[in-house]
C-alpha positions as CSV (number, residue, x, y, z in Angstrom):
1,M,0.0,0.0,0.0
2,T,1.5,3.4,-1.0
3,D,1.7,6.5,1.2
4,A,-1.0,8.1,-0.9
5,E,-3.4,5.3,-0.4
6,D,-2.6,5.2,3.4
7,R,-3.5,8.8,3.9
8,K,-6.9,9.7,5.4
9,P,-9.0,11.7,2.9
10,Q,-10.0,15.1,4.0
11,S,-13.6,15.8,4.6
12,D,-15.4,19.0,3.7
13,E,-15.4,20.1,7.3
14,A,-11.6,20.0,7.3
15,R,-11.3,22.8,4.7
16,M,-11.5,26.5,5.5
17,A,-14.8,28.2,4.8
18,F,-13.0,31.2,3.1
19,T,-10.3,31.3,0.6
20,P,-7.2,33.0,2.0
21,P,-6.3,36.3,0.4
22,A,-3.3,36.5,-2.0
23,G,0.0,36.7,-0.2
24,V,-1.2,35.0,3.0
25,E,0.4,31.7,3.6
26,V,-1.5,28.6,4.9
27,G,0.0,25.9,7.0
28,D,1.2,22.8,5.3
29,S,-0.6,20.4,7.7
30,E,-3.3,18.6,5.8
31,S,-5.3,17.9,9.0
32,E,-5.3,21.5,10.2
33,T,-8.7,23.0,10.6
34,T,-9.7,26.7,10.9
35,S,-12.8,28.3,12.3
36,E,-14.8,30.6,10.1
37,F,-14.2,33.3,12.7
38,A,-10.5,32.8,13.1
39,L,-8.0,35.4,11.9
40,P,-5.8,34.5,9.0
41,V,-2.2,33.8,9.8
42,G,-0.1,37.0,9.7
43,L,-3.1,39.3,10.2
44,D,-2.9,41.3,13.4
45,V,-5.6,43.5,14.9
46,P,-4.3,46.7,16.5
47,H,-5.4,47.4,20.1
48,P,-5.6,50.8,21.8
49,A,-2.6,51.7,23.9
50,G,-2.9,50.4,27.5
51,A,-6.0,48.3,26.7
52,E,-6.0,44.6,27.8
53,Y,-6.9,41.9,25.3
54,E,-10.4,40.6,25.9
55,G,-10.4,36.8,25.9
56,S,-13.2,34.3,26.3
57,A,-15.9,35.0,28.8
58,F,-15.0,31.9,30.7
59,V,-11.3,32.7,31.1
60,P,-10.5,34.8,34.1
61,P,-8.4,37.9,33.6
62,S,-4.8,37.8,34.6
63,T,-5.4,40.1,37.5
64,Y,-8.4,38.2,38.8
65,S,-8.3,36.6,42.3
66,A,-11.1,34.5,43.5
67,R,-10.5,35.4,47.1
68,E,-10.0,39.1,46.7
69,A,-12.6,39.8,44.0
70,P,-15.9,41.2,45.2
71,A,-18.8,38.8,45.0
72,F,-21.8,39.4,42.7
73,T,-24.3,41.8,44.2
74,P,-27.9,40.9,43.8
75,A,-30.4,43.5,42.5
76,A,-32.1,43.7,46.0
77,G,-28.7,44.1,47.7
78,I,-27.0,41.8,50.2
79,P,-28.7,41.6,53.6
80,A,-26.6,42.4,56.6
81,V,-25.7,39.3,58.5
82,S,-24.6,39.5,62.1
83,L,-22.2,36.6,62.9
84,T,-21.1,37.1,66.5
85,K,-17.8,35.4,67.1
86,D,-18.8,34.6,70.6
87,A,-21.7,32.5,69.3
88,P,-21.2,28.7,69.0
89,W,-19.9,27.6,65.6
90,Q,-23.1,25.6,65.1
91,D,-25.2,28.8,65.0
92,R,-22.8,30.6,62.7
93,M,-22.6,27.7,60.3
94,R,-26.4,27.3,60.2
95,T,-26.7,31.0,59.4
96,M,-24.5,30.7,56.4
97,L,-25.8,27.4,55.2
98,R,-29.3,29.0,54.9
99,M,-27.9,31.7,52.6
100,P,-27.1,31.5,48.9
101,V,-23.4,31.0,48.1
102,T,-23.1,34.5,46.6
103,E,-24.4,36.1,49.7
104,R,-22.1,34.4,52.3
105,P,-19.5,36.6,53.9
106,A,-15.9,35.9,53.1
107,P,-14.3,33.6,55.6
108,E,-11.5,34.7,57.9
109,P,-8.5,32.3,57.5
110,V,-8.3,30.2,60.6
111,Q,-5.8,27.5,59.9
112,K,-2.4,28.1,58.5
113,A,-2.6,27.4,54.8
114,E,0.2,25.4,53.4
115,E,2.2,26.8,50.6
116,G,0.2,26.6,47.4
117,G,-3.1,26.5,49.3
118,P,-4.8,23.7,51.2
119,A,-5.0,20.2,49.8
120,V,-8.6,20.3,48.6
121,P,-9.1,16.5,48.3
122,R,-7.7,15.8,51.7
123,V,-9.8,18.6,53.3
124,L,-12.9,17.2,51.7
125,D,-12.0,13.7,52.8
126,L,-11.5,14.9,56.4
127,T,-14.9,16.7,56.3
128,L,-16.7,13.6,55.1
129,R,-15.1,11.4,57.8
130,I,-16.2,13.8,60.5
131,G,-19.7,14.0,59.0
132,E,-19.9,10.2,58.9
133,L,-19.2,9.9,62.6
134,L,-21.8,12.5,63.4
135,L,-24.5,11.1,61.2
136,A,-23.8,7.5,62.4
137,G,-24.1,8.7,66.0
138,G,-27.6,10.0,65.5
139,E,-27.0,13.7,65.0
140,G,-29.5,15.7,63.0
141,A,-28.9,16.4,59.3
142,E,-28.7,20.1,59.8
143,D,-26.1,19.8,62.5
144,V,-24.1,17.4,60.4
145,E,-24.1,19.9,57.5
146,A,-23.1,22.7,59.8
147,A,-20.1,20.7,61.2
148,M,-19.0,19.8,57.6
149,F,-19.3,23.4,56.6
150,A,-17.3,24.6,59.6
151,V,-14.4,22.2,58.8
152,C,-14.2,23.4,55.2
153,R,-14.2,27.0,56.2
154,S,-11.6,26.5,58.8
155,Y,-9.2,25.5,56.0
156,G,-10.2,28.3,53.7
157,L,-12.7,26.4,51.5
158,D,-15.6,28.9,51.6
159,R,-17.4,27.9,48.4
160,C,-18.6,24.5,49.7
161,E,-22.0,22.9,49.5
162,P,-22.4,19.9,51.9
163,N,-25.4,17.6,51.3
164,V,-26.6,15.0,53.9
165,T,-29.1,12.2,53.4
166,F,-29.8,9.2,55.6
167,T,-26.9,7.0,54.3
168,L,-25.0,9.3,51.9
169,L,-22.7,12.3,52.5
170,S,-21.5,14.5,49.7
171,I,-19.7,17.8,49.4
172,S,-18.8,20.0,46.5
173,Y,-16.2,22.7,46.4
174,Q,-15.8,25.3,43.6
175,P,-12.7,27.5,43.9
176,S,-14.3,30.2,41.8
177,L,-17.0,30.8,39.2
178,V,-14.6,29.8,36.4
179,D,-13.0,26.8,37.9
180,D,-14.2,23.2,37.8
181,P,-15.8,22.0,41.1
182,V,-14.3,19.2,43.2
183,S,-16.8,16.7,44.6
184,A,-16.5,13.8,47.0
185,A,-19.0,11.4,48.7
186,R,-19.0,8.9,51.5
187,T,-21.6,6.3,52.5
188,V,-22.6,5.5,56.1
189,R,-22.5,1.7,56.3
190,R,-23.0,1.2,60.1
191,R,-24.7,3.1,62.9
192,G,-24.0,3.0,66.5
193,T,-24.9,4.8,69.8
194,D,-21.9,6.3,71.5
195,Y,-22.4,9.9,72.7
196,T,-18.9,10.0,74.1
197,R,-17.5,9.6,70.6
198,L,-20.0,12.2,69.4
199,A,-18.8,14.7,72.0
200,A,-15.2,14.1,71.0
201,V,-16.0,14.8,67.3
202,F,-17.8,18.1,68.3
203,Q,-14.8,19.1,70.3
204,L,-12.6,18.5,67.3
205,V,-14.8,20.6,65.1
206,D,-14.9,23.3,67.8
207,D,-11.1,23.4,67.9
208,L,-10.8,23.6,64.1
209,S,-13.2,26.5,64.2
210,D,-11.4,28.4,66.9
211,P,-9.2,31.2,65.3
212,E,-6.7,30.9,68.1
213,T,-6.1,27.2,67.6
214,Q,-3.9,26.1,64.7
215,I,-4.5,22.4,63.8
216,S,-2.9,21.0,60.6
217,L,-4.5,18.4,58.5
218,E,-2.2,15.7,59.8
219,E,-3.1,16.6,63.4
220,A,-6.8,16.6,62.6
221,Y,-6.5,13.1,61.0
222,R,-4.6,11.9,64.0
223,R,-7.2,13.1,66.5
224,L,-10.0,11.6,64.3
225,A,-8.2,8.2,64.3
226,E,-7.9,8.3,68.1
227,I,-11.7,9.0,68.3
228,R,-12.4,6.0,66.2
229,R,-10.1,3.8,68.2
230,N,-11.5,4.8,71.6
231,R,-13.3,2.1,73.5
232,H,-16.8,2.6,74.9
233,P,-16.8,4.1,78.4
234,Y,-19.0,1.4,79.9
235,P,-18.4,-2.4,79.7
236,T,-21.1,-4.8,78.5
237,W,-22.2,-5.9,81.9
238,V,-22.8,-2.3,83.0
239,L,-25.0,-1.8,79.9
240,T,-27.0,-4.9,80.7
241,S,-27.5,-3.8,84.3
242,A,-28.5,-0.3,83.1
243,S,-31.1,-1.9,80.8
244,G,-32.6,-3.8,83.7
245,L,-32.7,-0.7,86.0
246,L,-34.3,1.3,83.3
247,A,-37.1,-1.2,82.9
248,G,-37.6,-1.4,86.7
249,A,-37.7,2.4,87.0
250,A,-40.2,2.6,84.1
251,S,-42.4,0.0,85.8
252,V,-42.5,2.1,89.0
253,L,-43.7,5.1,86.9
254,V,-46.8,3.1,85.9
255,G,-47.6,1.9,89.4
256,G,-45.3,-1.1,90.0
257,D,-44.0,-2.1,93.4
258,L,-40.7,-3.8,94.4
259,I,-41.7,-7.2,92.9
260,V,-42.7,-5.6,89.7
261,F,-39.4,-3.7,89.7
262,V,-37.4,-6.9,90.0
263,A,-39.5,-8.8,87.4
264,A,-39.2,-6.0,84.9
265,A,-35.5,-5.6,85.4
266,L,-35.0,-9.4,85.0
267,G,-37.0,-9.5,81.8
268,A,-35.2,-6.5,80.3
269,M,-31.7,-7.9,81.1
270,L,-32.7,-11.2,79.6
271,G,-34.0,-9.5,76.4
272,D,-30.8,-7.4,76.2
273,R,-28.6,-10.5,76.3
274,L,-30.7,-12.2,73.7
275,A,-30.4,-9.1,71.5
276,W,-26.6,-9.2,71.9
277,L,-26.6,-12.8,70.8
278,C,-28.7,-12.0,67.7
279,A,-26.4,-9.1,66.9
280,G,-23.3,-11.4,67.2
281,R,-25.0,-13.8,64.7
282,G,-25.5,-11.0,62.2
283,L,-29.3,-10.8,62.4
284,P,-30.8,-7.4,61.4
285,E,-32.0,-5.0,64.0
286,F,-35.7,-5.8,63.3
287,Y,-35.3,-9.3,64.6
288,Q,-33.2,-8.0,67.5
289,F,-36.0,-5.8,68.7
290,T,-38.5,-8.7,68.2
291,V,-36.4,-11.1,70.4
292,A,-35.7,-8.4,73.0
293,A,-39.4,-7.7,73.5
294,M,-40.3,-11.3,74.3
295,P,-38.8,-11.9,77.7
296,P,-40.5,-9.0,79.6
297,A,-43.8,-10.0,78.1
298,A,-43.2,-13.6,78.9
299,I,-42.4,-12.8,82.5
300,G,-45.6,-10.7,82.8
301,V,-47.7,-13.5,81.4
302,A,-46.0,-16.1,83.6
303,L,-46.8,-14.1,86.7
304,T,-50.4,-13.8,85.7
305,V,-50.7,-17.5,84.9
306,A,-49.2,-18.3,88.3
307,H,-51.8,-16.0,90.0
308,V,-49.2,-13.8,91.6
309,D,-50.8,-10.7,93.0
310,V,-48.7,-8.2,90.9
311,A,-49.5,-5.7,88.2
312,A,-48.3,-7.8,85.2
313,S,-49.0,-5.0,82.8
314,A,-46.5,-2.8,84.6
315,V,-43.9,-5.5,84.1
316,I,-44.5,-5.6,80.4
317,T,-44.7,-1.8,80.1
318,G,-41.4,-1.4,81.9
319,G,-39.7,-3.8,79.6
320,L,-41.0,-1.9,76.6
321,F,-39.4,1.4,77.8
322,A,-35.9,0.1,77.1
323,L,-36.8,-0.7,73.5
324,L,-38.8,2.3,72.3
325,P,-36.7,4.1,69.7
326,G,-37.0,7.6,71.1
327,R,-33.6,8.8,69.9
328,A,-34.3,7.9,66.3
329,L,-37.8,9.4,66.5
330,V,-36.6,12.8,67.8
331,A,-33.9,12.9,65.1
332,G,-36.4,12.0,62.4
333,V,-39.0,14.7,63.4
334,Q,-36.2,17.3,63.8
335,D,-34.9,16.6,60.3
336,G,-38.5,17.0,58.9
337,L,-39.0,20.3,60.8
338,T,-35.7,21.7,59.5
339,G,-36.4,20.8,55.9
340,F,-34.5,17.6,55.4
341,Y,-37.5,15.6,54.2
342,I,-35.7,12.7,52.6
343,T,-33.6,12.0,55.7
344,A,-36.6,12.5,57.9
345,A,-38.7,10.0,55.9
346,A,-35.9,7.4,56.1
347,R,-35.5,7.9,59.9
348,L,-39.2,7.6,60.5
349,L,-39.3,4.5,58.4
350,E,-36.6,3.1,60.5
351,V,-38.6,3.9,63.6
352,L,-41.6,2.2,62.1
353,Y,-39.7,-1.0,61.5
354,F,-38.3,-1.0,65.0
355,F,-41.8,-0.5,66.4
356,V,-43.2,-3.2,64.2
357,G,-40.5,-5.5,65.6
358,I,-41.5,-4.7,69.1
359,V,-45.2,-5.3,68.2
360,V,-44.5,-8.7,66.7
361,G,-42.5,-9.8,69.7
362,V,-45.0,-8.7,72.3
363,L,-48.1,-9.9,70.4
364,V,-46.7,-13.4,70.0
365,V,-46.2,-13.7,73.7
366,L,-49.6,-12.1,74.6
367,Y,-51.4,-14.3,72.1
368,F,-50.0,-17.5,73.7
369,G,-50.7,-16.0,77.1
370,V,-54.4,-15.4,76.3
371,Q,-54.6,-19.0,74.9
372,L,-53.2,-20.2,78.2
373,G,-55.9,-18.4,80.1
374,A,-53.9,-15.4,81.4
375,Q,-56.3,-12.7,82.5
376,L,-54.4,-9.5,81.7
377,N,-56.2,-6.5,83.0
378,P,-55.1,-3.1,81.5
379,E,-56.7,-1.2,84.4
380,A,-54.2,-2.7,86.9
381,A,-51.6,-0.1,86.0
382,L,-53.9,2.8,85.4
383,G,-55.7,2.4,88.7
384,S,-52.6,2.7,90.8
385,R,-52.4,5.6,93.3
386,E,-50.0,8.4,92.6
387,Q,-46.6,8.6,94.4
388,P,-45.0,11.9,93.4
389,L,-41.7,11.5,95.3
390,V,-41.2,7.8,94.3
391,Q,-42.1,8.5,90.7
392,T,-39.8,11.5,90.5
393,G,-37.0,9.4,91.8
394,A,-37.8,6.6,89.3
395,S,-37.8,9.1,86.5
396,M,-34.4,10.3,87.5
397,L,-33.1,6.7,87.7
398,L,-34.6,6.1,84.2
399,S,-32.8,9.1,82.7
400,L,-29.6,8.0,84.5
401,T,-29.6,4.5,83.1
402,F,-30.7,5.8,79.7
403,A,-27.7,8.0,79.6
404,V,-25.5,5.0,80.4
405,L,-27.0,3.0,77.6
406,L,-26.3,5.9,75.2
407,Q,-22.6,5.7,76.2
408,Q,-22.6,9.3,77.5
409,E,-19.6,11.0,79.2
410,R,-19.7,10.8,82.9
411,S,-19.6,14.6,83.2
412,T,-23.0,14.8,81.4
413,V,-24.8,12.1,83.3
414,L,-25.8,14.3,86.3
415,A,-27.1,17.1,84.1
416,V,-29.3,14.8,82.0
417,T,-30.5,13.0,85.2
418,L,-31.7,16.3,86.6
419,N,-33.2,17.3,83.3
420,G,-35.3,14.1,83.2
421,G,-36.5,14.7,86.8
422,V,-37.6,18.2,85.9
423,A,-39.4,16.9,82.8
424,W,-41.4,14.3,84.9
425,V,-42.3,16.9,87.5
426,V,-43.7,19.3,84.9
427,Y,-45.6,16.5,83.2
428,G,-47.0,15.2,86.5
429,A,-48.0,18.8,87.6
430,M,-49.8,19.5,84.4
431,H,-51.4,16.1,83.8
432,Y,-52.2,14.6,87.3
433,T,-52.6,17.9,89.2
434,G,-53.8,20.2,86.5
435,G,-55.9,17.7,84.7
436,L,-54.6,18.6,81.2
437,S,-54.4,16.1,78.4
438,P,-51.3,13.9,78.4
439,V,-50.4,15.0,74.9
440,A,-50.2,18.7,75.8
441,S,-48.4,17.9,79.1
442,T,-45.9,15.8,77.2
443,A,-45.3,18.5,74.7
444,V,-44.6,21.2,77.3
445,A,-42.3,18.9,79.3
446,A,-40.4,17.9,76.2
447,G,-40.1,21.6,75.2
448,L,-38.4,22.3,78.5
449,V,-36.1,19.3,78.0
450,G,-35.1,20.8,74.6
451,L,-34.6,24.3,76.0
452,F,-32.4,23.1,78.9
453,G,-30.5,20.8,76.6
454,Q,-29.8,23.5,74.1
455,L,-28.6,25.9,76.9
456,M,-26.3,23.2,78.3
457,S,-24.9,22.5,74.8
458,R,-24.3,26.2,74.2
459,Y,-22.6,26.5,77.6
460,R,-20.2,23.6,76.8
461,Y,-20.0,24.2,73.0
462,A,-21.1,20.6,72.4
463,S,-24.0,18.6,70.9
464,A,-27.4,18.9,72.5
465,L,-28.2,15.2,72.1
466,P,-26.5,14.1,75.3
467,Y,-28.5,16.5,77.3
468,T,-31.9,15.8,75.7
469,T,-32.2,12.2,74.5
470,A,-32.0,10.5,77.9
471,A,-34.1,13.2,79.6
472,I,-37.1,12.3,77.4
473,G,-37.0,8.7,78.6
474,P,-39.7,9.1,81.3
475,L,-42.0,10.7,78.7
476,L,-41.9,7.8,76.2
477,P,-45.4,6.2,75.6
478,G,-44.6,2.8,76.9
479,S,-48.0,2.2,78.7
480,A,-50.1,3.4,75.7
481,T,-48.1,1.1,73.4
482,Y,-48.6,-1.9,75.7
483,F,-52.3,-1.3,76.2
484,G,-52.8,-1.1,72.4
485,L,-51.0,-4.3,71.8
486,L,-52.9,-6.0,74.6
487,A,-56.2,-4.9,73.2
488,I,-55.3,-6.3,69.8
489,A,-54.3,-9.6,71.3
490,Q,-57.7,-9.7,73.0
491,N,-59.5,-9.1,69.7
492,D,-60.3,-5.5,70.5
493,V,-58.9,-4.0,67.3
494,D,-60.7,-0.7,67.6
495,G,-59.5,-0.1,71.2
496,G,-56.0,-1.2,70.3
497,L,-55.7,1.1,67.3
498,G,-57.0,4.0,69.4
499,S,-54.4,3.3,72.1
500,L,-51.6,3.0,69.5
501,T,-52.8,6.3,67.9
502,K,-52.4,7.9,71.3
503,A,-48.9,6.5,71.6
504,A,-48.0,8.0,68.2
505,A,-49.5,11.3,69.3
506,L,-47.4,11.3,72.4
507,A,-44.3,10.4,70.5
508,M,-44.8,13.3,68.0
509,A,-45.4,15.6,71.0
510,I,-42.1,14.6,72.4
511,A,-40.2,15.1,69.2
512,I,-41.9,18.4,68.3
513,G,-41.5,19.7,71.9
514,V,-37.8,19.0,72.0
515,N,-37.2,20.6,68.6
516,L,-39.3,23.7,69.5
517,G,-37.5,24.2,72.8
518,S,-34.2,24.1,70.9
519,E,-35.4,26.6,68.3
520,V,-36.8,29.0,71.0
521,S,-33.4,29.1,72.7
522,R,-31.7,30.0,69.4
523,M,-34.3,32.7,68.6
524,F,-33.9,34.7,71.8
525,L,-30.3,34.1,72.9
526,R,-27.8,36.8,71.9
527,G,-26.2,36.1,68.5
528,A,-27.9,32.7,68.1
529,G,-30.5,33.2,65.5
530,R,-29.7,36.5,63.7
531,G,-29.6,36.1,60.0
532,R,-31.1,32.5,60.1
533,K,-33.9,33.3,57.7
534,A,-36.1,30.6,56.3
535,A,-38.3,30.3,53.2
536,K,-41.9,31.6,53.8
537,R,-44.4,29.3,52.3
538,T,-47.7,29.9,54.0
539,R,-50.0,30.8,51.1
540,G,-51.1,27.3,50.1
541,F,-48.2,26.5,47.8
């Protein structure tokens, strides 16, 4: 084959649209293509003296600096935003996250930037790892985004957009309007409950956001690795004992005596060990909840069949308190109220599955108990006389053991115990003494829990979860849940659904009350909520 045959023939698009004028040379390359708007070779266009050549609209000028150039000013102007440096970083980051990128104030450099600028991929990776620990620990989506945004800004990456869903974390950074964005993502594979680790991550983010603290990327990675390696503060036998004490304290809240306390504690500890066994075998959490709900119900039914003069319903109710997913419920409702609807729907669906698992476990035992002739009377717990001092002490013990189960720091256990006692006193004063509905009483008590928890978190610059989650334990609708299941087991479907509806209303009151208390504290405290505007959609669309 000759060279002429081996050559690729030129297409019509490869030829120039205009014939070059006489005297103008054309390149010898046969594959050279020229645009119709390109200047012929050798032809120069004169420019005025001192004028700069205007290139493409997408090419930045030689004197352009993304950090020093003023941002685009909207037609309506940029609203003044007050970002008090004394305010916690959570509030400052929430304020900027709710603003468009073009309206955010320029960041003040906090960390010492390495020569040539920060390593963008490594900063984004560190940000995603921190967000993963927070989301896996049960933190709300808005707080996770605020923490991720704070980490990026601490290293000078101001044009960042974090995005959090139930299992996926992503973040995008665009150096300027003319540069390509850099994106990264990370998936949350496993979730756990360890508020000590959660507090350590918040402390790391707080140190990164502090302008007086200089933490390099290597140091931040080292501290993050130490947080991951840290053991849980309480051993397994302490967690099992705490589960039993929690169930016993809950049984006292619904009218149980010493025998009921011991029976409920024994059933809860047995269920906890069975759940650990199922977890070690790799069974999903749905089946773990189902198995853990059976021993308390079985002990209550056994006491009734043996004709022991105790409130068996209080035993079963106490055992249910340790299983109700109050933490996931509060987080789900909080995400929905703050606009993270996808994450909220996923969390609430998780709560629904856990609740169905509890229902299946209890209903199986109650069904066999009814077949054996067990006379379970729902009025046994409701007709008990009130004991304010004993029930207040039981509510504080319940909050204390709940805090241990959540793996909280020892320094926060006392505060959350007192918070839980105050919540029960407010609920008892409004419901038992004042005669108000249990839903309204629960909402007000949960609102105070959220308010005090937010105040404590702002005082210690930490997460509010360790100060609120365990304190709502005495308010969880354990008795309404049990009575609904018992009615269904006794073929009273209408009464059972009514009781379960009441339990759902109480749960929503708890979640909304906690979130409302937190929002109220941010609205009226100095520097907390200024500039945190939200979209106004109250006109039917």
